[in-house]
C-alpha positions as CSV (number, residue, x, y, z in Angstrom):
1,M,104.6,42.2,137.9
2,G,105.5,41.4,141.9
3,L,107.4,38.9,140.8
4,L,109.4,40.9,138.2
5,F,110.1,43.4,140.7
6,S,111.4,41.1,143.5
7,R,114.2,39.6,141.0
8,L,115.5,43.1,141.0
9,T,118.5,44.3,142.9
10,L,118.4,47.2,145.1
11,A,120.1,49.4,142.5
12,Q,118.1,48.4,139.9
13,K,114.8,49.3,142.0
14,F,116.6,52.7,142.6
15,L,117.3,53.4,139.0
16,A,113.5,52.1,138.3
17,F,112.3,54.9,141.1
18,L,114.6,57.6,139.7
19,Q,112.7,57.0,136.2
20,F,109.7,57.6,137.9
21,A,110.3,60.4,140.1
22,S,112.3,62.5,138.1
23,V,112.4,61.6,134.1
24,I,108.8,60.9,133.5
25,P,107.6,64.2,135.1
26,L,110.8,66.1,133.2
27,L,109.4,64.4,130.2
28,V,105.8,65.7,130.9
29,V,106.8,69.2,131.9
30,G,108.7,69.6,128.9
31,F,106.0,68.4,126.7
32,T,103.6,70.8,128.4
33,S,105.8,73.5,128.2
34,Y,106.5,73.1,124.4
35,T,102.5,73.1,123.8
36,I,101.9,76.0,125.6
37,A,105.0,78.0,123.9
38,A,103.8,76.6,120.4
39,N,100.0,77.9,121.1
40,V,101.5,81.4,122.5
41,L,103.6,81.8,119.4
42,R,100.5,81.2,117.2
43,E,98.2,83.3,119.1
44,E,100.9,86.2,118.9
45,S,101.5,85.5,115.2
46,A,97.9,86.0,114.6
47,R,97.4,89.0,116.7
48,Y,100.2,90.5,114.6
49,A,98.9,89.6,111.2
50,A,95.6,91.1,112.3
51,E,97.5,94.2,113.3
52,L,99.2,94.6,110.2
53,L,96.3,93.6,108.1
54,T,94.0,96.8,110.1
55,A,97.3,99.2,109.6
56,Q,97.6,98.1,105.8
57,K,94.0,98.9,105.5
58,D,93.8,102.1,107.2
59,Y,96.7,103.0,104.9
60,L,94.6,102.1,102.1
61,E,91.6,104.1,103.2
62,R,93.7,107.2,103.7
63,Y,95.3,106.7,100.1
64,L,92.3,106.3,98.5
65,E,90.5,109.4,100.3
66,E,93.9,111.6,99.3
67,M,93.0,110.0,95.5
68,S,89.6,111.2,95.7
69,G,90.1,114.7,97.0
70,L,93.1,115.0,94.0
71,T,90.5,113.6,91.6
72,E,87.9,115.7,92.9
73,N,90.4,119.0,92.7
74,L,91.0,118.0,89.3
75,A,87.4,118.3,88.1
76,K,86.8,121.4,89.9
77,S,89.5,123.4,88.0
78,E,88.4,125.6,85.6
79,A,92.2,125.0,83.6
80,V,91.6,121.6,83.4
81,R,87.7,121.7,82.6
82,A,88.6,124.1,79.6
83,A,91.5,122.0,78.4
84,L,89.3,118.8,78.5
85,E,86.5,120.7,76.5
86,Y,88.6,122.7,73.8
87,R,88.2,120.8,70.8
88,T,91.4,121.4,68.8
89,P,94.3,121.7,71.7
90,A,96.8,122.1,68.7
91,E,95.7,125.9,68.1
92,S,95.7,126.7,71.8
93,P,99.2,125.7,73.3
94,V,98.1,128.2,76.1
95,V,95.2,126.0,77.3
96,R,97.4,123.0,77.1
97,Y,100.1,124.1,79.3
98,T,97.9,126.0,81.5
99,A,96.2,123.0,82.2
100,Q,99.2,120.6,82.8
101,A,100.7,123.2,85.0
102,N,97.4,123.3,87.3
103,I,97.7,119.3,87.0
104,T,101.1,119.6,88.1
105,R,100.8,121.8,91.0
106,Q,97.7,119.8,92.0
107,L,99.6,116.5,91.9
108,G,102.4,118.4,94.0
109,A,99.5,119.5,96.9
110,Y,99.4,115.6,97.7
111,P,102.4,114.4,99.2
112,G,100.7,111.4,100.5
113,L,100.1,110.1,97.6
114,Q,103.5,108.4,97.6
115,G,104.1,106.3,94.2
116,L,102.1,108.8,92.3
117,V,104.4,110.3,89.8
118,S,102.2,110.8,87.0
119,I,98.5,111.6,85.6
120,D,97.2,110.8,82.4
121,L,93.8,112.6,80.9
122,F,92.1,111.9,77.9
123,T,89.4,114.2,76.2
124,L,86.2,112.7,74.5
125,D,88.3,113.7,71.2
126,G,91.0,111.2,72.2
127,V,93.4,114.1,73.1
128,H,96.3,112.8,75.7
129,Y,97.1,114.8,78.6
130,H,100.3,113.4,80.0
131,V,101.4,115.3,83.4
132,G,104.3,114.2,85.4
133,A,107.4,111.7,85.3
134,T,107.3,110.4,81.8
135,G,110.2,107.9,82.0
136,N,112.1,106.7,78.5
137,A,108.8,106.5,76.8
138,I,105.0,106.5,77.2
139,Q,103.3,103.7,75.6
140,I,99.7,103.7,76.1
141,R,98.0,100.4,75.4
142,P,94.9,101.3,72.7
143,E,92.8,98.7,74.6
144,V,93.1,100.3,78.2
145,K,92.9,103.9,76.3
146,K,89.5,103.1,74.5
147,S,88.0,101.3,77.5
148,S,89.1,104.8,80.0
149,T,87.5,107.0,77.4
150,P,83.9,107.4,77.7
151,R,81.2,106.9,75.0
152,R,79.1,109.9,74.1
153,S,75.5,109.2,74.5
154,T,73.3,109.7,71.2
155,A,71.1,111.9,73.6
156,A,74.1,114.4,74.9
157,A,75.3,114.3,70.9
158,A,71.9,115.4,69.4
């Protein structure tokens, strides 16, 4: 190494000194700052994702609480219960419209339930109550209707 360094001219020795004194430390500082910035960005994005997840969880919990309140109020409503227990709704449109008006009123009392625009209720006899936005046509899949309608137990029927 000493032999190689002794053959260099003064200008070449000066350039070699500048390499070690400026360019190499600059590369080290650049690499270090890049690594630190990348870590900070990674940590900040993870923190933001965690905050976003927490906010979404809180929103869903509030939404679920309001849905629970709505279903509880519908279950306590005498008009709704009378309509669901009424055996032949065709004979009493008053019962049907009273229940639909009550459901509509209760649906309007929950403005926090954004996106909930209608409610479908089915009696044990298969009568369908639809309240809210209708769209073009109401298409209820038979398998969904069958799975959402509770089955009567033999003990309750006796």
